[in-house]
N, C-alpha and C positions, 0 to 999 in steps of 0.2 A: 774077409777083407782085413780083419784086424791080425790075423796070423800072418798075412802076406806083408802087412806094414811092419811087424814085429821082425820077420826074416830079413826084409829089406834093410831096416835100420841096424839090425845086428851085424849083418854081413858087410855093409857099407861103412858104418861108422863104428862097430865093435865096442858100442857102450850102451849102458842101460840109461834112457832118458831121465828116470826118476832120480838116479844119482846126481846127474848134472843139473836136474832142476832143483834140488836142494843145495847144492854148490851155488847155483845162480841166485837164489834166495839169500844166502849168506854173503855173497858178492854186494848185493843191493843193500843190506843192513850194513855192511862194512863201509861202503862208500858214505851212508848217512852218518854213520858213527864218526868217520875220519873229517867229514865236513863240519860236524858239531866240534869236534876237537880242534879244527883250524879256526873256526870262529872264536872259541875259548882262547886259543894261543894269541890271536890278534886283538884280544881284549873286547870283542863285540858283545859276547855274553860271558857271564861270570857262572862256572860250572865246576863241580869237582869231577874231573874225568879219570882219576886215577884210583878212585875208591867209591864205595857205596853202589848205587844203581847203575850209574854209567860203567862202572867197572864190571859189574855182574853182566850187563848187556854185552860188553866186549868179550867177555868169557863164554858167553852163550854162542856168540858168532864164532869164535875159535873152536868151540865143541862141535858145531856143525861141520866146519872145515875138516877138522882132524878126524873126527869119526867117519865121515863120508870117504876121506882118503883111505882109511883102514878097510872099510867095505870094498872100494874099488881095487884095492891090492888083491883082495882075495878073488875077485872076478877075473882080474888079468893073470894071475898065477895059475888058475884051473885052465884058462883058455891056452896059455903057453904049454902047459902040460899035455893038453889035448892035441896040439900040434906036435907034440913028442920033442919039444925043446928039452935039452939035457939040462939037469939042475944047476950044473956050475954057470951055465950060459944064463939061467934065470936069475941066479944070484949077482951075477956081474951087471945084468940089466938093471935091477933094482939099486946096486951100489952106484952105478953112472947116473942113474935118474935122481937118486937122493942126493949125491954129491952136487949135481947141477943146481938143484934148488937150494941146497946150503951155500952154495957159492953165490946165488942170488941174495941169499941172506946177509952174507958178509958185505955185499955190496949195498944193501939197505943200511948195514952198521956205519959204513963209511960216510954214506950220504947224510944220514941222520946226525952223524957227529959234526960234519961240516955245517948243516944247517941249524942244530940246536947248541951243542956244548962249545962249539967254537965261537958261536956267536953270543955265548953267555947265557944261553937258555936252559930249559929243562933237560933231564939226562936222555942220552941218545939209546938207540936199540942196540943192546948187547947180544941178547939171545932171543929173538922174536918168534913170530908164528912161521916164518920160511926156514929158520933154523931148525925149529923143533919138528916140522914136516920133513925136511930133508934127512935129518937124523932118523926119524921113525921110519921112513921108506927103507933106508940102508939097514936098519935093524929088525925089519919085520919079517924077513925071509923065514927064519926058523919057526915061525908061528902061523905060516900060510896053509900049510897042508891041513885038510879037513879034520883029520884024526887028532889034531892039536888044538882044536877050537877051545876046548875047556881049559887048557893051558893058558891060552890068551886071556880067558876070562878071569881065571884066579890070579895070575900074575898082574894083569892089568889093574885089578881091584888093590893088590898089594902096593903097587907102585904109586897108586892115587892116594892111598893111606900115607905112604911114606912122603909123598909130597905135601899133603896136609900138615904133617909134622914139621918137615923142613921149613915150611912157609913161616913157621914161628920163630926159626933160628936166625942169627945175625952173625957174619964173620968179617974179620978184617982181610981175609983172603979173597981176592977177585976171582980166582980160578974156580971157586966153589959156585959161582953164579949159574953156570949152565945146569947144575944139579938141583937148583931150586933154594939155595942158600945165598940170601941177599948180602951185600956187602955194607959194612957201616958207613952211613952217610952218602949213599949213592942212590940217587933217584933214577929209575929206568922207565921208559915208555915201552909199550908193546912187549911185555916181558912174560915169555912162556917157555919155562924151563923144562928139562927133560921129565923131571919128577914135579907135578903129577902127570903132564901132557903126553908122554910117551904111554902112560897108562889109558889115557883116553884113546889113544890110537890102537891099542891092543883090544879095547872093547869094541871099537869099531871094526876090527878084525873079526871078533867074535860075532858080532851082529852080522856082518857080511856073510859069515859061514852059514848062518841061520836063514838069512834072506836069499842067499845065492849058493846052495850047496852045490859043490862041483861046478861052480861057474854058471848055474843054470837058475833062473828067477824062480822063486817058489810060488810067487803070484804073478799073474799075467796082467801087466798094466799098460799093455801097448796102446790101448785105446786112448789113453790120457795124452798121448803125443799130438793127437788131433786138435787139442785145445790151443788157441793161438798163444793165450799168456804162459802157459807151460812151455810152448816152444820158444818163446823168449828166454824164458829162465834156463832152458837147456842150452840155448846159444851162449848165454852169458856164463854158464858153468863150464862149457867146453872151452872158454877162453879166460878162465879165472885167473891163471897166473899172470897173463899179459895184463889184465885189467887191474890186477893188484899192483904190478910193477909202475903203470903209468897214471893211475887215477890220482894220487896225491900231487905229483906235478901238476897235472891239469887243474885239479881244485885250487892249489896254491896260485897258480898263474891266473885263473880266473878271478879270484878275490883281489889279487894285486891290481889287475887290469880295472876291476870295478872301484878300486879305491878303497876297498874294505880293509885290506891288509898292506903291510909294506915289509921289504927285506931291510 
């Protein structure tokens, strides 16, 4: 019965439910975090959302998103290889997919500028979670073959180390912001630069290579899909991009309608 369920799920949906479930959990935590951020923005509560525990909480959510993205890329890469899709086609597939998500990130940049900086509020999103996910998908291709899994681990750790170092630096140049070097006197929300976060994506690729060698699950978790809460998480994870794009306008709209916030 479990084997039949796994075969049906894999063939019809071409996804492993456990990856989507982790992504779904990250979505729930993200919505909670952004609701808290909105309440702080409107002055309902007084919290320090850009440093300390709340900042660590946000980074933990980002780590879930980015590492699961890396693992998912491993699965999709091997499945494309099994279908004998040529390497150049696979590369352009990731280039288009990453470019699309990066484009959504640019839209978030414009929207947050109009909502925050244009209104005299706190710093807008210059290089956020969608930017780094889009970039990571486009840059992941060389590390996806199973034989290069150790390379993804080593370079991933190196990039994270560089990111920790760059975090201490400040420059007057705004074009260094995507690399992880902040600009003098510029406050940014949702800041996830290439360093160290592309390194996190590479660690996700290494983890995916271990958990899903050649695109096949090392552990059979098919039975977990029968648990209703996990099915809900899986559904949320499968629609994570859409939820990410619409949840803040919905939250802000509800708070304004309830009289909690005002534009």
